[in-house]
C-alpha positions in Angstrom: 52.8 3.6 72.2 51.5 0.6 70.2 52.9 -2.3 68.2 53.1 -1.7 64.4 54.8 -4.9 63.5 53.5 -6.2 60.1 52.3 -2.7 59.1 53.7 -0.5 56.4 53.7 3.3 56.5 54.4 5.9 53.9 56.2 9.0 55.4 56.6 12.0 53.1 59.3 14.6 53.8 61.2 12.0 55.6 64.7 13.3 54.9 64.5 16.0 57.6 62.5 17.8 60.2 59.1 16.5 61.4 59.0 13.8 58.7 62.2 12.2 59.9 61.0 12.3 63.5 57.7 10.6 62.5 59.6 8.0 60.5 61.9 7.2 63.5 58.9 6.9 65.8 57.1 4.6 63.5 60.2 2.4 62.9 60.7 2.2 66.6 57.2 0.7 67.0 58.0 -2.0 64.3 56.5 -0.5 61.2 58.1 -1.1 57.8 58.5 2.3 56.1 58.4 3.7 52.6 60.2 7.1 53.1 59.8 9.8 50.6 61.6 13.1 50.0 63.1 15.2 47.2 66.8 14.8 48.1 67.7 11.2 47.0 71.1 11.1 48.7 69.9 12.5 52.0 66.8 10.2 51.9 69.0 7.1 51.3 71.3 8.1 54.1 68.4 8.5 56.5 66.9 5.2 55.5 70.2 3.5 56.2 70.2 4.9 59.8 66.8 3.3 60.4 68.1 -0.2 59.8 65.6 -2.8 58.9 63.8 -3.4 55.6 62.7 0.1 54.7 62.3 1.6 51.2 63.4 5.0 50.0 61.2 6.7 47.3 62.9 9.9 46.1 60.3 12.2 44.5 59.0 15.7 44.6 55.3 15.5 45.6 54.8 19.2 44.8 54.8 18.3 41.1 
C-alpha cells in the first residue's frame, strides 16, 4: 500500500466489522487514528489492540 506516517484518519464504526478492518489497515500503514463508535468499552478495547497513539471518540453519529 502506501505510507500514512504523519497523517491522521477518523474511522467511524471502528468497534466492529468493516470499520475495525479499515482502522487496522490504516494503522498498519502508519496513520494515527481517531476511532469512533457507539460502544465506549468495546471501542476503548479495540483502540488498545492497535497500540500507538490513537484516540477513541465514543459517540452515536446517528443522532
